[in-house]
Structures are given as C-alpha cells and as structure tokens.
Backbone bond lengths (Angstrom), bond angles and torsions (degrees), N, CA, C in turn:
res aa  C-N    CA-C-N  psi(-1)  N-CA   C-N-CA  omega(-1)  CA-C   N-CA-C  phi
1 M - - - 1.447 - - 1.519 109.07 -
2 S 1.318 115.27 148.39 1.461 118.94 177.17 1.516 108.61 -126.88
3 L 1.317 116.80 150.49 1.461 121.92 178.91 1.514 107.94 -77.19
4 N 1.312 117.03 123.03 1.459 121.00 -177.17 1.512 111.66 -94.13
5 G 1.297 118.15 -37.29 1.456 118.83 -179.36 1.506 110.36 177.99
6 A 1.304 116.40 165.90 1.460 122.14 177.19 1.520 108.15 -132.47
7 T 1.314 116.34 136.20 1.466 121.27 177.45 1.505 107.65 -127.91
8 G 1.320 116.88 113.73 1.460 120.51 -178.98 1.518 110.01 63.03
9 D 1.321 116.53 -132.04 1.455 121.30 178.26 1.524 112.19 -85.31
10 R 1.302 116.82 -14.33 1.451 120.55 -177.20 1.520 109.77 -87.38
11 Q 1.303 116.55 149.24 1.459 121.94 177.09 1.515 108.02 -123.38
12 E 1.323 114.74 140.39 1.456 119.79 176.20 1.514 107.97 -116.43
13 R 1.306 115.44 136.75 1.457 121.30 176.89 1.510 107.89 -126.30
14 V 1.303 115.90 149.47 1.455 121.05 175.71 1.514 107.39 -111.18
15 D 1.325 115.53 124.34 1.460 121.29 175.65 1.526 105.50 -78.95
16 T 1.322 116.85 110.93 1.461 120.71 -175.36 1.517 112.92 -65.80
17 R 1.320 117.71 -23.03 1.467 119.89 179.98 1.522 111.49 -76.50
18 S 1.331 118.32 -33.46 1.470 119.53 -175.97 1.524 113.32 -118.57
19 D 1.325 117.74 -3.06 1.462 123.62 -177.16 1.528 112.72 58.20
20 K 1.335 117.05 27.15 1.451 121.14 175.97 1.513 109.49 -89.37
21 V 1.353 115.91 141.73 1.450 120.95 175.27 1.514 107.27 -91.16
22 I 1.325 116.08 127.35 1.458 121.49 -179.73 1.514 106.91 -114.26
23 S 1.336 116.18 122.56 1.454 121.57 -178.95 1.515 108.66 -105.72
24 T 1.314 116.85 130.33 1.457 121.15 179.99 1.517 109.43 -130.00
25 A 1.309 115.83 161.61 1.462 122.42 175.61 1.502 108.06 -127.66
26 P 1.327 117.38 152.21 1.468 119.43 177.10 1.518 110.58 -58.00
27 K 1.329 117.64 153.67 1.457 122.37 -176.78 1.517 112.88 -55.91
28 G 1.301 118.69 -41.64 1.464 121.88 -179.44 1.523 111.33 -60.11
29 L 1.313 117.11 -41.57 1.461 121.25 -179.91 1.526 110.69 -68.42
30 A 1.321 117.22 -41.03 1.462 120.07 179.51 1.525 110.65 -63.16
31 A 1.333 116.67 -40.52 1.462 119.81 179.39 1.522 110.57 -65.82
32 S 1.324 118.12 -43.55 1.472 119.72 179.83 1.524 110.66 -68.28
33 A 1.323 117.76 -32.80 1.464 120.52 176.60 1.525 110.50 -65.48
34 R 1.336 116.52 -40.06 1.466 120.08 177.55 1.519 110.51 -64.15
35 I 1.326 116.99 -40.33 1.464 120.95 179.39 1.532 109.71 -64.98
36 R 1.334 116.81 -44.30 1.483 119.88 177.93 1.521 110.83 -61.83
37 F 1.335 116.19 -43.56 1.462 119.63 179.08 1.526 110.29 -60.87
38 F 1.337 117.16 -46.18 1.458 121.23 179.93 1.531 110.44 -61.27
39 A 1.331 117.41 -42.91 1.470 121.14 179.62 1.529 111.24 -63.67
40 L 1.334 117.02 -44.74 1.471 120.30 178.69 1.523 111.78 -65.86
41 A 1.327 116.62 -41.67 1.467 120.01 178.92 1.519 110.60 -63.94
42 S 1.319 116.88 -40.24 1.473 120.82 178.58 1.522 110.88 -63.19
43 C 1.326 116.79 -44.30 1.473 120.34 178.61 1.523 110.65 -61.54
44 F 1.329 116.58 -42.96 1.457 120.33 179.71 1.526 110.74 -62.15
45 L 1.327 117.01 -47.38 1.464 120.28 -179.03 1.520 111.79 -64.61
46 L 1.314 116.98 -38.86 1.460 119.32 179.06 1.518 111.83 -68.52
47 S 1.329 117.21 -33.76 1.464 118.91 -177.95 1.518 112.66 -81.29
48 T 1.326 118.87 -28.26 1.459 119.99 -177.24 1.515 113.71 -109.58
49 G 1.298 118.38 -25.82 1.458 121.84 -174.48 1.515 113.50 -70.67
50 C 1.292 117.08 -16.13 1.462 120.47 -176.32 1.519 111.34 -110.92
51 A 1.325 117.17 31.26 1.462 120.39 -177.06 1.518 111.64 -59.36
52 S 1.335 117.63 -42.81 1.462 118.48 -178.67 1.521 111.40 -68.39
53 T 1.329 116.92 -30.90 1.466 119.65 176.23 1.517 109.82 -67.87
54 R 1.344 116.86 -43.21 1.467 120.00 177.58 1.526 110.66 -61.98
55 L 1.317 117.21 -40.80 1.464 120.19 -179.72 1.522 111.68 -64.92
56 A 1.320 117.17 -33.46 1.465 119.60 178.15 1.522 110.97 -63.79
57 H 1.325 116.86 -23.23 1.463 121.33 178.42 1.527 112.31 -98.31
58 D 1.320 117.90 -5.89 1.463 121.53 177.69 1.527 108.34 -67.00
59 P 1.325 119.32 130.00 1.468 120.97 -176.93 1.532 113.07 -57.32
60 W 1.323 118.15 -38.60 1.471 121.88 179.57 1.527 109.34 -61.01
61 C 1.335 116.23 -48.97 1.471 120.92 -179.44 1.524 111.27 -66.98
62 R 1.321 117.32 -38.27 1.470 120.37 178.77 1.517 110.97 -60.77
63 E 1.329 117.28 -41.24 1.466 120.53 179.89 1.524 111.31 -66.82
64 I 1.330 116.78 -42.35 1.473 119.82 177.25 1.524 109.71 -63.85
65 A 1.330 117.37 -42.24 1.472 121.20 179.82 1.526 110.92 -63.80
66 A 1.325 117.72 -41.57 1.475 120.43 179.29 1.523 109.97 -61.53
67 F 1.326 116.73 -41.60 1.462 121.27 177.25 1.531 110.42 -63.08
68 A 1.323 116.59 -51.27 1.469 121.79 -176.25 1.521 111.96 -63.82
69 N 1.317 117.23 -41.77 1.467 121.17 -176.80 1.524 113.04 -75.40
70 S 1.324 117.53 -12.73 1.465 120.91 -179.92 1.527 112.86 -81.60
71 I 1.295 116.96 -12.37 1.463 121.16 -173.09 1.529 110.17 -75.83
72 A 1.315 115.38 135.43 1.464 121.64 179.52 1.532 109.80 -73.02
73 P 1.333 117.14 156.95 1.467 119.80 177.65 1.531 111.62 -55.48
74 D 1.326 114.93 141.69 1.459 124.42 179.22 1.533 112.24 60.67
75 E 1.324 116.23 35.63 1.458 121.93 179.80 1.531 108.80 -127.88
76 T 1.326 116.72 147.17 1.462 122.79 176.19 1.513 108.47 -123.16
77 R 1.323 116.10 134.43 1.469 122.31 177.25 1.525 108.31 -134.73
78 A 1.338 115.55 153.70 1.468 119.94 -179.56 1.526 110.42 -148.53
79 I 1.329 114.06 154.05 1.463 120.75 169.13 1.528 106.32 -125.19
80 E 1.325 116.37 156.08 1.461 120.81 176.99 1.519 108.83 -131.66
81 L 1.333 115.55 120.94 1.457 122.64 178.13 1.518 108.30 -103.24
82 G 1.319 116.22 125.13 1.463 121.71 175.99 1.523 109.30 -116.42
83 T 1.331 116.37 130.11 1.464 120.85 178.90 1.518 109.75 -130.10
84 V 1.331 115.86 142.49 1.466 121.68 176.88 1.521 107.71 -131.02
85 W 1.327 116.15 129.17 1.463 120.74 173.64 1.524 106.32 -101.33
86 G 1.315 116.07 116.79 1.457 121.53 -175.63 1.520 109.45 103.50
87 S 1.304 115.60 -177.84 1.463 119.04 -178.10 1.528 110.73 -76.50
88 S 1.308 114.90 159.92 1.461 121.14 178.27 1.520 107.82 -138.66
89 E 1.326 116.30 171.91 1.468 119.65 177.31 1.520 110.36 -60.25
90 Q 1.312 116.52 -41.22 1.461 120.59 -178.23 1.527 111.79 -71.22
91 F 1.343 117.04 -35.80 1.464 122.23 -179.09 1.533 109.19 -129.93
92 P 1.347 117.99 77.56 1.466 120.72 -172.51 1.529 114.49 -71.08
93 R 1.314 119.73 -18.09 1.459 121.46 -174.78 1.529 112.35 -114.07
94 T 1.327 117.16 34.39 1.460 120.55 -178.90 1.518 111.06 -123.13
95 L 1.309 115.19 158.05 1.460 120.93 175.66 1.526 110.30 -81.29
96 Y 1.320 116.48 -35.19 1.465 121.19 177.91 1.517 109.10 -155.67
97 S 1.318 115.67 163.26 1.466 120.47 174.56 1.525 108.90 -147.38
98 K 1.331 114.52 153.44 1.468 122.04 177.99 1.517 107.66 -137.87
99 Q 1.313 115.12 147.31 1.461 121.14 172.95 1.520 107.86 -147.30
100 C 1.322 115.45 151.34 1.464 119.31 -178.49 1.515 108.53 -146.96
101 G 1.321 115.99 131.13 1.457 121.67 179.50 1.506 111.70 -115.73
102 S 1.339 115.51 142.24 1.463 120.31 -177.35 1.520 112.89 -131.05
103 D 1.319 119.32 6.49 1.461 124.28 -176.85 1.527 112.47 54.96
104 G 1.338 115.97 30.61 1.459 119.94 175.27 1.515 115.18 77.95
105 Y 1.309 119.13 1.88 1.465 122.69 -179.97 1.531 107.73 -77.08
106 E 1.323 117.79 120.13 1.469 122.30 -171.69 1.532 113.73 -56.99
107 P 1.351 120.50 -48.06 1.468 118.45 176.33 1.541 112.03 -62.14
108 G 1.322 116.97 -30.50 1.466 120.61 174.53 1.519 111.42 -67.59
109 R 1.322 117.34 -38.08 1.464 121.03 176.19 1.528 111.05 -62.33
110 R 1.331 115.99 -41.07 1.469 119.49 178.68 1.529 110.43 -64.08
111 L 1.338 117.03 -42.65 1.461 120.15 177.26 1.525 109.92 -62.92
112 C 1.322 117.67 -43.10 1.463 121.33 178.07 1.530 111.13 -60.14
113 A 1.322 116.71 -44.56 1.472 120.06 179.76 1.526 110.07 -59.34
114 Y 1.310 116.71 -42.14 1.460 120.70 178.81 1.532 110.05 -65.04
115 L 1.330 117.13 -46.99 1.464 120.52 -177.48 1.528 111.76 -65.25
116 L 1.316 117.83 -38.12 1.467 120.11 178.90 1.533 110.69 -63.08
117 E 1.297 116.04 -32.77 1.467 120.65 -179.62 1.533 112.20 -82.34
118 N 1.323 117.85 -31.63 1.467 121.00 -168.62 1.523 116.29 -117.42
119 S 1.308 119.45 -2.10 1.462 120.73 -177.85 1.528 110.90 -87.89
120 S 1.317 115.24 165.38 1.459 122.09 179.43 1.524 109.94 -97.55
121 S 1.317 116.37 134.40 1.467 120.63 173.67 1.521 110.31 -91.87
122 E 1.317 115.88 -40.66 1.464 120.22 -176.28 1.524 111.79 -68.59
123 F 1.321 116.91 -42.25 1.464 121.69 -178.53 1.522 108.58 -117.85
124 A 1.309 116.53 76.21 1.462 122.19 -173.74 1.526 112.55 -62.39
125 D 1.334 117.39 -26.99 1.465 118.88 179.72 1.529 111.31 -65.39
126 L 1.336 117.84 -21.85 1.465 119.83 175.70 1.527 111.06 -63.71
127 N 1.316 117.11 -35.08 1.466 120.87 177.81 1.529 109.94 -62.10
128 F 1.324 115.61 -43.02 1.467 120.72 177.19 1.526 110.30 -64.72
129 R 1.337 116.97 -46.84 1.459 120.35 -176.81 1.533 111.71 -64.76
130 R 1.320 117.40 -38.39 1.475 119.79 178.22 1.529 110.01 -65.56
131 S 1.327 116.83 -40.38 1.461 120.74 179.06 1.525 110.68 -67.33
132 L 1.315 116.33 -41.78 1.460 121.03 178.21 1.530 110.93 -62.23
133 A 1.314 116.92 -38.45 1.470 120.74 178.08 1.523 110.74 -59.14
134 C 1.320 116.85 -35.54 1.468 120.01 179.20 1.525 110.94 -67.74
135 L 1.318 117.13 -32.46 1.470 120.15 -179.14 1.516 112.40 -80.25
136 N 1.340 117.49 -40.50 1.465 117.95 -177.63 1.524 113.08 -97.05
137 R 1.339 116.06 4.28 1.468 122.74 173.88 1.525 112.81 59.42
138 T 1.326 116.30 35.72 1.457 122.65 176.09 1.514 107.76 -121.49
139 P 1.334 118.22 125.31 1.461 119.27 -178.62 1.527 112.22 -54.83
140 W 1.321 117.09 130.63 1.463 121.30 -176.13 1.518 111.84 -66.98
141 R 1.301 118.53 -24.26 1.457 120.56 -178.54 1.523 112.25 -71.78
142 T 1.316 118.64 -12.14 1.458 120.04 178.21 1.520 111.20 -68.55
143 T 1.315 117.99 -20.47 1.467 121.66 179.13 1.517 111.14 -119.39
144 K 1.319 116.57 29.13 1.464 121.37 -174.78 1.528 112.61 -60.81
145 A 1.313 118.17 -30.89 1.455 120.90 -176.53 1.526 113.02 -72.97
146 V 1.317 118.00 -12.13 1.464 121.45 -178.04 1.524 109.43 -84.79
147 M 1.316 116.41 128.55 1.459 121.67 175.34 1.531 107.30 -121.07
148 Y 1.314 115.87 143.91 1.457 120.61 -179.02 1.528 109.66 -103.62
149 E 1.325 116.84 130.98 1.459 121.64 173.58 1.526 109.47 -77.69
150 R 1.334 115.49 -44.84 1.462 122.41 177.49 1.517 107.04 -135.58
151 L 1.303 114.83 141.05 1.458 117.88 178.60 1.514 108.09 -151.08
152 D 1.296 115.66 121.58 1.458 123.08 173.45 1.521 104.34 -135.07
153 A 1.321 115.93 100.22 1.456 118.99 -169.70 1.515 111.66 -132.18
154 E 1.324 114.63 151.19 1.460 121.95 170.83 1.519 106.91 -138.58
155 V 1.320 115.57 127.48 1.462 121.95 -175.91 1.513 108.77 -125.30
156 L 1.319 116.24 139.16 1.457 122.69 179.30 1.523 108.10 -124.01
157 A 1.339 116.84 133.70 1.467 120.66 -179.94 1.522 109.16 -150.60
158 F 1.308 116.24 152.32 1.458 121.73 172.21 1.516 107.59 -101.83
159 G 1.319 115.97 130.17 1.452 120.56 179.02 1.514 111.11 72.31
160 G 1.304 114.88 -158.87 1.461 122.96 -177.40 1.514 107.67 149.54
161 A 1.331 116.51 -173.01 1.457 121.50 -178.74 1.528 109.82 -62.94
162 G 1.326 116.33 108.58 1.458 121.65 179.22 1.517 115.14 79.12
163 I 1.324 118.17 3.17 1.469 122.79 -176.55 1.527 109.24 -101.93
164 R 1.321 115.70 137.57 1.465 120.99 178.88 1.532 110.48 -57.08
165 D 1.326 116.55 147.88 1.460 120.91 -179.36 1.526 112.98 -72.62
166 D 1.348 118.06 -16.15 1.464 119.67 179.57 1.529 112.00 -92.86
167 V 1.326 116.83 13.41 1.462 121.74 178.73 1.525 108.79 -107.92
168 E 1.319 115.30 122.92 1.456 121.71 176.44 1.523 108.22 -90.57
169 M 1.323 116.03 120.11 1.457 121.68 -179.43 1.521 109.71 -102.87
170 R 1.317 115.23 141.83 1.464 120.62 177.67 1.530 107.65 -133.29
171 L 1.338 115.59 128.08 1.457 121.59 174.09 1.519 107.92 -114.21
172 S 1.314 116.23 132.83 1.461 121.28 174.19 1.515 107.45 -126.71
173 F 1.316 116.62 135.61 1.460 120.65 178.54 1.519 109.31 -141.41
174 R 1.324 114.97 140.61 1.468 119.79 170.97 1.518 108.18 -154.41
175 Y 1.332 113.95 144.95 1.456 120.17 174.50 1.517 108.61 -74.17
176 G 1.323 116.91 143.03 1.456 121.54 175.59 1.518 110.72 -86.04
177 A 1.325 116.19 160.82 1.457 120.69 173.91 1.529 108.53 -67.65
178 E 1.311 117.81 170.16 1.467 122.57 -179.09 1.527 111.19 -48.91
179 G 1.332 116.00 121.82 1.462 121.30 178.78 1.515 114.80 81.93
180 E 1.328 118.06 -5.12 1.465 121.66 177.40 1.527 108.94 -101.99
181 P 1.325 117.35 153.49 1.468 119.24 -176.58 1.529 113.57 -69.16
182 D 1.342 114.02 144.05 1.457 120.34 165.17 1.522 104.45 -76.87
183 R 1.336 118.00 139.26 1.462 120.24 -171.83 1.525 111.84 -121.68
184 L 1.328 113.31 130.20 1.464 121.86 172.49 1.517 107.08 -119.33
185 V 1.332 116.15 122.27 1.465 121.45 176.34 1.525 107.42 -112.40
186 I 1.329 115.47 127.22 1.465 121.95 175.50 1.511 106.15 -115.27
187 S 1.327 116.05 115.83 1.465 118.76 179.33 1.520 109.29 -126.26
188 A 1.319 113.82 154.57 1.462 120.87 -178.18 1.509 109.43 -139.93
189 H 1.323 116.06 139.56 1.468 122.15 175.26 1.522 106.78 -128.83
190 R 1.314 116.07 126.26 1.465 119.59 177.91 1.516 108.95 -102.39
191 Y 1.310 115.29 129.66 1.462 120.83 179.46 1.524 110.36 -83.63
192 E 1.329 114.85 157.40 1.478 120.97 178.49 1.522 109.20 -59.13
193 D 1.324 115.71 146.51 1.481 121.23 -179.78 1.503 111.04 -64.33
C-alpha cells in the first residue's frame, strides 16, 4: 500500500493491489466520534423510546384512562363529544360550539368536562387523533402535518396508555354535515376478571 494523500486529520490510502481507497482517522478522532455517536444515540433512545410512558402522563390520555379504568366488570360506558366550527341551527350566532354527553355516569362527566375545556372545535379530527394516540401509544404530534378532508372511522383496541388490558376501547369519529356537529364517541367495555 502507498500513502496517496492526507486531508485535514483524515488520511487516505490507496491499496495498490485492489485500487481501493481506504480512509482512516487518527485514533483520538475515532474515539471521540464513537463517544459522540453513543451520546446522540442515547439521547434519541431516551426521547423516543419512552413514548408510551410519556403518553401515560399526557393529561388527555390520563382522563381517558381514568374513565376506562372506572368501569365495572362486564359493563360498557360511552361519552359523545360534538363540536361545530361556525354557526349551527342550534347556535346561529356563535363562532363555535361544543357539547358532550355521558348518560349521567360520573367518570364520563369528568371526561366530558375535560374534553369541553381542552378539545378543538375548528379541527375536530385532532380530538380523534389525540384519543387514538392514547390507544396505540404513539404520540399524536408525530403525524401533526396530516389533515383529513373526510374521516369516518371506528377503531377498536385493548388497553392503551394507562388503561387496563382487560378494557376494550372503541373510538368512533365522523364529520357532521354543514352546521351539524362532528362527533367523537369514546366507549369502553371491561371484561370479567
């Protein structure tokens, strides 16, 4: 082998037998590069590897989990959130309106109170996406750039962020017609122990 050239701290050699260029770095640089790589990889794993743990502490997911975990064995409960951006027949002089029904179930009322305060009226699909993130344990902000023109969805999952594994969760979402509410239904069924 012969030394072909050096650029900065790096050295390039040409293997005369195979005409391959071999690039090397001094030992000190290679060691610091390994340390930087390890530090960056550690930061990445710590920031993304604990997504489900972060979601368990997300207030939206905590409220859904409290509702779902409150249900007695062999019982089904649901809440329905309706949002309208712009005026509606029921509220003709408003910019937006929200309503939430819980059939009088106290943990459902608490979830409704939270959703009425924290949900989006203008972008109702965000309410669905945030709820879905709690079920599939993937942060909803990872797909923030996606907007739906039409969405009529029903999702079924067992467990979720902070939710017992014996609880079957169902999310239903559909856009309303002009002036009618967009509807998100969150229901939970707990199976016998």
